[in-house]
C-alpha positions as a Markdown table, in Angstrom:
| # | Residue | x | y | z |
|---|---|---|---|---|
| 1 | Met | -6.0 | -23.6 | 11.0 |
| 2 | Asn | -3.5 | -21.6 | 12.3 |
| 3 | Pro | -1.5 | -21.5 | 9.0 |
| 4 | Ala | -5.1 | -20.7 | 7.5 |
| 5 | Ile | -5.8 | -17.9 | 9.5 |
| 6 | Ala | -2.9 | -15.7 | 8.7 |
| 7 | Phe | -3.3 | -16.5 | 5.5 |
| 8 | Val | -6.6 | -14.8 | 5.9 |
| 9 | Ser | -5.8 | -12.0 | 7.6 |
| 10 | Leu | -2.7 | -11.4 | 5.3 |
| 11 | Val | -5.4 | -11.1 | 2.6 |
| 12 | Leu | -8.3 | -9.6 | 4.1 |
| 13 | Glu | -5.1 | -6.5 | 5.9 |
| 14 | Ala | -3.8 | -6.4 | 2.1 |
| 15 | Val | -7.2 | -5.8 | 0.5 |
| 16 | Val | -9.0 | -3.7 | 3.4 |
| 17 | Gly | -6.6 | -2.6 | 5.1 |
| 18 | Tyr | -8.3 | -1.0 | 8.5 |
| 19 | Pro | -11.0 | 1.0 | 7.8 |
| 20 | Pro | -10.3 | 4.5 | 8.8 |
| 21 | Ala | -14.1 | 5.0 | 10.1 |
| 22 | Leu | -13.8 | 1.9 | 12.4 |
| 23 | Phe | -10.6 | 3.2 | 13.6 |
| 24 | Arg | -12.4 | 6.8 | 14.5 |
| 25 | Gly | -15.2 | 4.9 | 16.3 |
| 26 | Ile | -13.4 | 1.8 | 18.4 |
| 27 | Gly | -9.6 | 2.9 | 17.8 |
| 28 | His | -7.0 | 0.0 | 17.0 |
| 29 | Pro | -6.4 | -2.7 | 18.9 |
| 30 | Val | -2.8 | -1.5 | 19.2 |
| 31 | Thr | -4.2 | 1.8 | 20.6 |
| 32 | Trp | -5.9 | -0.7 | 23.2 |
| 33 | Leu | -2.8 | -2.6 | 24.0 |
| 34 | Gly | -0.8 | 1.3 | 24.9 |
| 35 | Ala | -3.5 | 3.1 | 26.2 |
| 36 | Leu | -3.4 | -0.1 | 29.0 |
| 37 | Leu | 0.5 | 0.0 | 28.5 |
| 38 | His | 0.6 | 4.0 | 29.4 |
| 39 | Gly | -1.8 | 3.0 | 32.4 |
| 40 | Leu | 0.6 | 0.8 | 33.9 |
| 41 | Asp | 3.6 | 3.3 | 33.0 |
| 42 | Arg | 2.4 | 5.9 | 35.1 |
| 43 | Arg | 1.1 | 3.6 | 37.6 |
| 44 | Leu | 3.9 | 1.1 | 38.1 |
| 45 | Asn | 7.5 | 4.1 | 37.0 |
| 46 | Arg | 7.7 | 5.7 | 39.6 |
| 47 | Asp | 11.2 | 8.3 | 39.6 |
| 48 | Ala | 11.8 | 7.9 | 43.2 |
| 49 | Glu | 12.4 | 4.2 | 42.9 |
| 50 | Ser | 15.6 | 2.3 | 42.3 |
| 51 | Phe | 16.7 | 1.3 | 39.0 |
| 52 | Ala | 16.2 | -2.4 | 40.3 |
| 53 | Gln | 13.1 | -1.8 | 41.4 |
| 54 | Arg | 11.5 | -0.2 | 38.3 |
| 55 | Arg | 13.0 | -3.2 | 36.1 |
| 56 | Arg | 11.1 | -5.1 | 38.3 |
| 57 | Ala | 7.6 | -3.3 | 37.7 |
| 58 | Gly | 8.5 | -2.8 | 34.3 |
| 59 | Phe | 8.6 | -6.5 | 34.0 |
| 60 | Leu | 5.3 | -7.0 | 36.3 |
| 61 | Ala | 3.6 | -4.5 | 33.3 |
| 62 | Leu | 5.0 | -6.7 | 30.4 |
| 63 | Val | 3.5 | -9.6 | 32.5 |
| 64 | Ile | 0.1 | -8.2 | 33.3 |
| 65 | Leu | -0.2 | -6.9 | 29.5 |
| 66 | Leu | 0.2 | -10.4 | 28.3 |
| 67 | Leu | -2.2 | -11.7 | 30.6 |
| 68 | Val | -4.8 | -9.3 | 29.6 |
| 69 | Ala | -4.5 | -9.2 | 26.2 |
| 70 | Gly | -4.0 | -12.9 | 25.9 |
| 71 | Ala | -6.6 | -14.0 | 27.7 |
| 72 | Gly | -9.1 | -11.8 | 25.3 |
| 73 | Ala | -7.2 | -13.6 | 22.2 |
| 74 | Val | -7.7 | -16.7 | 23.9 |
| 75 | Gly | -11.7 | -16.4 | 24.7 |
| 76 | Leu | -12.4 | -15.0 | 21.1 |
| 77 | Ala | -10.2 | -18.2 | 20.1 |
| 78 | Ala | -12.2 | -20.7 | 21.7 |
| 79 | Ala | -16.0 | -19.2 | 20.7 |
| 80 | Ala | -15.1 | -19.4 | 16.7 |
| 81 | Ser | -14.1 | -23.0 | 17.6 |
| 82 | Leu | -17.8 | -23.3 | 17.8 |
| 83 | Leu | -18.6 | -22.5 | 14.8 |
| 84 | Pro | -18.0 | -25.0 | 11.4 |
| 85 | Arg | -14.6 | -24.9 | 10.6 |
| 86 | Phe | -14.1 | -22.9 | 7.4 |
| 87 | Ala | -16.0 | -20.1 | 9.0 |
| 88 | Ala | -14.1 | -20.2 | 12.0 |
| 89 | Ile | -11.3 | -19.9 | 10.1 |
| 90 | Leu | -12.6 | -16.3 | 8.3 |
| 91 | Leu | -13.9 | -15.0 | 11.4 |
| 92 | Leu | -10.4 | -15.8 | 13.6 |
| 93 | Gly | -8.2 | -14.3 | 10.3 |
| 94 | Leu | -10.9 | -11.1 | 10.2 |
| 95 | Leu | -10.3 | -10.5 | 13.8 |
| 96 | Ala | -6.6 | -10.8 | 13.1 |
| 97 | Ser | -5.7 | -8.5 | 10.3 |
| 98 | Pro | -5.0 | -5.8 | 12.4 |
| 99 | Cys | -2.2 | -7.6 | 14.0 |
| 100 | Met | -1.2 | -6.8 | 10.2 |
| 101 | Ala | 0.5 | -3.8 | 8.5 |
| 102 | Gln | 0.9 | -4.7 | 4.8 |
| 103 | Arg | -1.4 | -1.8 | 3.3 |
| 104 | Ser | -1.0 | 1.3 | 6.0 |
| 105 | Leu | 3.3 | 0.4 | 5.5 |
| 106 | Asp | 3.0 | 0.8 | 1.9 |
| 107 | Asn | 1.0 | 3.7 | 2.3 |
| 108 | His | 2.5 | 5.2 | 4.6 |
| 109 | Val | 6.2 | 5.1 | 2.8 |
| 110 | Arg | 4.7 | 5.4 | -0.7 |
| 111 | Ala | 3.5 | 9.0 | 0.8 |
| 112 | Val | 6.7 | 10.3 | 2.0 |
| 113 | Gly | 8.1 | 9.2 | -1.9 |
| 114 | Asp | 4.9 | 11.0 | -3.4 |
| 115 | Ala | 5.7 | 14.3 | -1.1 |
| 116 | Leu | 9.3 | 14.4 | -2.1 |
| 117 | Arg | 8.3 | 14.4 | -5.8 |
| 118 | Asp | 5.1 | 17.0 | -5.4 |
| 119 | Ala | 6.2 | 19.2 | -3.2 |
| 120 | Gly | 10.1 | 19.0 | -2.1 |
| 121 | Leu | 12.4 | 18.1 | 0.6 |
| 122 | Pro | 9.7 | 20.1 | 3.4 |
| 123 | Ala | 7.0 | 18.2 | 2.5 |
| 124 | Gly | 9.5 | 14.2 | 2.7 |
| 125 | Arg | 10.5 | 15.3 | 5.8 |
| 126 | Ala | 7.0 | 15.6 | 7.4 |
| 127 | Ala | 6.1 | 12.3 | 6.1 |
| 128 | Val | 8.5 | 10.5 | 6.5 |
| 129 | Ala | 8.6 | 12.0 | 10.4 |
| 130 | Met | 5.5 | 10.3 | 10.8 |
| 131 | Ile | 7.4 | 6.6 | 10.6 |
| 132 | Val | 10.5 | 7.1 | 12.0 |
| 133 | Gly | 11.9 | 8.2 | 15.7 |
| 134 | Arg | 15.0 | 9.6 | 14.6 |
| 135 | Asp | 15.3 | 13.9 | 13.7 |
| 136 | Thr | 14.1 | 14.7 | 10.6 |
| 137 | Gln | 14.7 | 18.5 | 10.4 |
| 138 | Thr | 17.8 | 18.5 | 8.8 |
| 139 | Leu | 18.0 | 15.7 | 6.1 |
| 140 | Asp | 18.4 | 15.9 | 2.8 |
| 141 | Glu | 16.7 | 14.4 | 0.3 |
| 142 | Ala | 19.3 | 11.2 | 0.5 |
| 143 | Gly | 18.4 | 11.5 | 4.2 |
| 144 | Val | 14.6 | 11.5 | 3.6 |
| 145 | Ala | 14.9 | 8.4 | 1.3 |
| 146 | Arg | 16.9 | 6.5 | 3.2 |
| 147 | Ala | 14.9 | 7.1 | 6.7 |
| 148 | Ala | 11.9 | 5.3 | 4.8 |
| 149 | Ile | 13.3 | 2.6 | 3.3 |
| 150 | Glu | 15.1 | 1.5 | 6.2 |
| 151 | Ser | 11.8 | 1.6 | 8.1 |
| 152 | Leu | 10.0 | -0.1 | 5.3 |
| 153 | Ala | 12.6 | -3.1 | 5.8 |
| 154 | Glu | 12.3 | -3.0 | 9.4 |
| 155 | Asn | 8.8 | -2.9 | 9.3 |
| 156 | Phe | 8.5 | -5.3 | 6.8 |
| 157 | Ser | 9.7 | -8.0 | 9.9 |
| 158 | Asp | 8.2 | -6.5 | 12.6 |
| 159 | Gly | 4.6 | -5.6 | 10.9 |
| 160 | Ile | 4.1 | -8.2 | 8.3 |
| 161 | Val | 6.1 | -11.4 | 8.8 |
| 162 | Ala | 6.8 | -11.7 | 12.7 |
| 163 | Pro | 3.2 | -11.1 | 13.5 |
| 164 | Ala | 2.0 | -14.0 | 10.0 |
| 165 | Leu | 4.6 | -16.2 | 11.9 |
| 166 | Tyr | 3.3 | -16.3 | 15.3 |
| 167 | Leu | -0.5 | -16.9 | 13.8 |
| 168 | Ala | 0.9 | -19.9 | 12.1 |
| 169 | Ile | 2.5 | -20.9 | 15.1 |
| 170 | Gly | -0.4 | -20.4 | 17.3 |
| 171 | Gly | -3.1 | -18.6 | 15.8 |
| 172 | Leu | -5.1 | -15.7 | 17.2 |
| 173 | Pro | -3.6 | -15.6 | 20.8 |
| 174 | Gly | 0.1 | -16.1 | 19.0 |
| 175 | Gly | -0.1 | -13.3 | 16.9 |
| 176 | Val | -2.1 | -10.9 | 19.7 |
| 177 | Leu | 0.9 | -11.7 | 22.2 |
| 178 | Tyr | 3.3 | -10.8 | 19.6 |
| 179 | Lys | 1.6 | -7.6 | 19.2 |
| 180 | Ala | 1.4 | -6.9 | 22.7 |
| 181 | Val | 5.4 | -7.3 | 22.7 |
| 182 | Asn | 6.1 | -5.4 | 19.8 |
| 183 | Thr | 3.8 | -2.3 | 21.5 |
| 184 | Ala | 5.4 | -2.6 | 24.3 |
| 185 | Asp | 9.3 | -2.1 | 22.9 |
| 186 | Ser | 7.9 | 0.4 | 20.6 |
| 187 | Met | 6.3 | 2.0 | 23.6 |
| 188 | Ile | 9.0 | 1.6 | 26.5 |
| 189 | Gly | 11.6 | -0.3 | 25.3 |
| 190 | His | 13.7 | 2.9 | 24.8 |
| 191 | Arg | 17.5 | 3.4 | 26.6 |
| 192 | Thr | 15.8 | 6.7 | 28.2 |
| 193 | Ser | 16.0 | 8.0 | 31.6 |
| 194 | Arg | 12.6 | 7.0 | 32.2 |
| 195 | Phe | 12.4 | 4.0 | 30.0 |
| 196 | Glu | 15.8 | 2.0 | 30.2 |
| 197 | Ala | 14.9 | 0.4 | 33.3 |
| 198 | Phe | 10.9 | 0.0 | 33.2 |
| 199 | Gly | 11.4 | -1.1 | 29.6 |
| 200 | Phe | 13.5 | -3.6 | 29.7 |
| 201 | Ala | 12.0 | -6.6 | 29.9 |
| 202 | Ala | 9.9 | -5.6 | 26.9 |
| 203 | Ala | 13.3 | -5.0 | 25.4 |
| 204 | Lys | 14.6 | -7.6 | 25.7 |
| 205 | Leu | 11.3 | -10.2 | 24.6 |
| 206 | Asp | 10.7 | -7.8 | 21.2 |
| 207 | Asp | 14.5 | -9.2 | 20.9 |
| 208 | Val | 13.8 | -12.9 | 20.9 |
| 209 | Val | 10.6 | -12.8 | 19.8 |
| 210 | Asn | 12.2 | -11.2 | 16.3 |
| 211 | Trp | 14.9 | -13.2 | 16.3 |
| 212 | Pro | 13.5 | -15.7 | 13.8 |
| 213 | Ala | 11.1 | -13.4 | 11.1 |
| 214 | Ala | 14.1 | -10.8 | 11.0 |
| 215 | Arg | 16.1 | -13.6 | 9.5 |
| 216 | Leu | 13.2 | -15.0 | 7.1 |
| 217 | Ala | 12.2 | -11.4 | 6.3 |
| 218 | Gly | 15.7 | -10.8 | 5.0 |
| 219 | Leu | 15.1 | -14.0 | 2.7 |
| 220 | Trp | 11.8 | -13.0 | 1.8 |
| 221 | Ile | 14.0 | -9.7 | 0.5 |
| 222 | Val | 16.7 | -11.7 | -1.3 |
| 223 | Phe | 14.1 | -14.3 | -3.3 |
| 224 | Ala | 12.1 | -11.3 | -4.2 |
| 225 | Ala | 15.1 | -9.9 | -5.4 |
| 226 | Ala | 16.0 | -12.4 | -7.4 |
| 227 | Leu | 12.8 | -12.1 | -8.9 |
| 228 | Thr | 13.5 | -8.6 | -9.9 |
| 229 | Pro | 14.9 | -7.4 | -13.0 |
| 230 | Asp | 16.1 | -4.2 | -12.0 |
| 231 | Ala | 17.4 | -5.8 | -7.6 |
| 232 | Ser | 20.0 | -8.3 | -7.3 |
| 233 | Gly | 18.9 | -11.2 | -5.1 |
| 234 | Leu | 22.8 | -12.2 | -4.6 |
| 235 | Asp | 24.1 | -8.8 | -3.9 |
| 236 | Ala | 21.3 | -8.6 | -0.9 |
| 237 | Trp | 22.0 | -12.3 | 0.3 |
| 238 | Arg | 26.3 | -11.2 | 0.1 |
| 239 | Ile | 25.3 | -7.9 | 2.5 |
| 240 | Met | 22.6 | -9.6 | 4.7 |
| 241 | Arg | 25.6 | -12.0 | 5.3 |
| 242 | Arg | 28.2 | -9.2 | 5.8 |
| 243 | Asp | 26.8 | -6.6 | 7.4 |
| 244 | Ala | 23.4 | -7.1 | 8.9 |
| 245 | Arg | 25.3 | -8.3 | 12.5 |
| 246 | Gly | 27.2 | -4.2 | 12.7 |
| 247 | His | 23.5 | -3.1 | 13.2 |
| 248 | Pro | 23.1 | -2.0 | 16.9 |
| 249 | Ser | 19.9 | -3.7 | 16.9 |
| 250 | Pro | 20.0 | -7.6 | 17.0 |
| 251 | Asn | 16.9 | -8.0 | 14.2 |
| 252 | Ala | 16.4 | -5.2 | 12.4 |
| 253 | Gly | 19.9 | -5.7 | 10.2 |
| 254 | Trp | 19.2 | -8.3 | 8.3 |
| 255 | Pro | 16.1 | -7.2 | 6.5 |
| 256 | Glu | 17.7 | -3.5 | 6.0 |
| 257 | Ala | 20.9 | -5.3 | 4.4 |
| 258 | Ala | 19.4 | -7.5 | 2.6 |
| 259 | Met | 17.2 | -4.3 | 1.0 |
| 260 | Ala | 20.3 | -2.2 | 0.8 |
| 261 | Gly | 22.3 | -5.0 | -1.0 |
| 262 | Ala | 19.4 | -5.4 | -3.5 |
| 263 | Leu | 18.9 | -2.3 | -3.9 |
| 264 | Gly | 22.3 | -1.5 | -4.7 |
| 265 | Ile | 22.5 | 1.6 | -2.2 |
| 266 | Arg | 23.7 | 2.4 | 1.1 |
| 267 | Leu | 21.6 | 2.3 | 4.2 |
| 268 | Gly | 22.7 | 2.9 | 8.2 |
| 269 | Gly | 25.1 | 5.2 | 9.0 |
| 270 | Pro | 25.0 | 8.1 | 11.6 |
| 271 | Arg | 21.8 | 8.6 | 12.5 |
| 272 | Ala | 20.1 | 11.6 | 14.9 |
| 273 | Tyr | 17.8 | 11.6 | 18.3 |
| 274 | Gly | 16.8 | 14.6 | 20.1 |
| 275 | Gly | 20.0 | 16.0 | 18.9 |
| 276 | Leu | 22.1 | 13.2 | 19.9 |
| 277 | Ile | 24.6 | 11.9 | 16.8 |
| 278 | Ile | 23.9 | 7.6 | 16.2 |
| 279 | Glu | 26.7 | 6.3 | 14.9 |
| 280 | Asp | 25.7 | 3.2 | 13.0 |
| 281 | Ala | 28.1 | 1.1 | 10.4 |
| 282 | Ala | 26.8 | 1.3 | 7.1 |
| 283 | Met | 25.3 | -1.4 | 5.0 |
| 284 | Gly | 25.6 | -1.9 | 1.5 |
| 285 | Asp | 28.3 | -1.3 | -1.1 |
| 286 | Gly | 26.5 | 1.0 | -2.9 |
| 287 | Ile | 25.5 | 4.5 | -3.8 |
| 288 | Ser | 23.2 | 7.3 | -1.1 |
| 289 | Ala | 19.4 | 6.4 | -1.4 |
| 290 | Asp | 17.4 | 8.5 | -3.8 |
| 291 | Leu | 13.5 | 8.8 | -4.8 |
| 292 | Ser | 13.7 | 6.5 | -7.3 |
| 293 | Ala | 15.3 | 3.9 | -4.6 |
| 294 | Ile | 11.9 | 4.1 | -2.3 |
| 295 | Ser | 9.9 | 3.2 | -5.9 |
| 296 | Arg | 11.8 | 0.2 | -6.1 |
| 297 | Ala | 12.0 | -1.0 | -2.4 |
| 298 | Leu | 8.5 | -0.7 | -2.1 |
| 299 | Ser | 8.2 | -2.6 | -5.4 |
| 300 | Leu | 11.0 | -5.2 | -4.3 |
| 301 | Tyr | 8.2 | -5.1 | -0.7 |
| 302 | Arg | 5.5 | -6.0 | -2.7 |
| 303 | Leu | 6.6 | -9.0 | -3.6 |
| 304 | Ala | 7.9 | -10.3 | -0.2 |
| 305 | Cys | 5.2 | -9.7 | 1.1 |
| 306 | Gly | 3.4 | -12.0 | -1.6 |
| 307 | Leu | 6.3 | -14.9 | -1.1 |
| 308 | Asn | 5.3 | -14.5 | 2.7 |
| 309 | Ala | 1.9 | -15.4 | 1.6 |
| 310 | Leu | 2.6 | -17.6 | -0.9 |
| 311 | Ala | 4.4 | -19.9 | 2.0 |
| 312 | Ile | 2.2 | -19.6 | 4.5 |
| 313 | Leu | -0.6 | -20.7 | 2.0 |
| 314 | Val | 1.0 | -23.4 | 1.1 |
| 315 | Leu | 1.8 | -24.5 | 4.4 |
| 316 | Ala | -2.2 | -24.1 | 4.6 |
| 317 | Thr | -2.7 | -26.3 | 1.9 |
| 318 | Ala | -0.3 | -29.0 | 3.7 |
| 319 | Leu | -1.7 | -29.2 | 6.6 |
| 320 | Trp | -5.2 | -28.8 | 5.5 |
| 321 | Arg | -4.7 | -31.9 | 3.3 |
C-alpha cells in the first residue's frame, strides 16, 4: 500500500494544502516535532558541558525524537490497517499529507515574485526572508531572485521528493521519521556555538537520508526541463553533473545545479549569514537570476512535481496489480 499512500498524500497536499484554520487550531506536525526538540534542547544542551558531552546529548535527543515520532506513526498505521484496504490508503494518505510541502513552497516562492513585481525590492527582500536563512537586507533584485530559486530547488528535494520516497518505502512511519530528521536538521543542524556539537547527529543523519532524494530531485528537474520549451534538459544534466559537487552541502547542489542549467542562469556564489560572508562556488554558466527567472523556475518546479507524482502512481499501480 505504501506507494499508493504516498501518491494520495501528494495529491491531497497539492490540492488542499494544510488548512490555515487547522493550523490555528492544533498547529502542524512539524511544530509538534519542533516543540519536542526545543524542550530536549533546553534540557540536554548545557553550555557548561564539553563538546563531546554535548554531541552525545544531541544524539540522545535525536533518538528520543525519532522514537516518539515513530511510535505515534506506527500506532496510527496499525489502527488504519484494521480498515478495508482502500479506506486505509485514503486515511493514511490524509495523515501523511502534512509531510509534503508542494503547495506551501509554491505559495512562498510565488509571493517573492509577486512582491518584487508589485511592491518593489524592499517587499521582495521581506518575502524571501520568510524562506531563507541568509541576510536579505542588502540583496539586489538578482540576489532576491537567486535566493528564492535556490530555496525552491533545495526544498523540492527536502519537502517533496524525499518525504514521498520514504512514504513509498515505509508508509506513514517512513514519512514521519524522515520529517522528524529533516525538522531536527533545520532546527539544530547549524554550525553555531550552541548547535555545532548538539546538532551534529541530526545534520549527519539528514545528509544520509537526503542523499538519494537529492539526486532523484535533480533528475526530475532535468526531465521537466526537457519537456519545457524555454528550458534545456541537456544543460540541466550537464551543469548538474559538473557543478553539484561544488556545493557545500552534499545534497543541495544536485537540484540547485540542475535548476541553474535548465534555466540558463547562475546560482550559488557568496552568501551572508549574520554578517559573515560564505564564499560558495557558483553553479551554471548563464546570466544572473531576475524576476522572470522566478516564474520560469516555478513552472519547471510544478512539472517536476507532476513527474514525481506520476512515477509514484506508476509504481503504486504496478504493485497493486
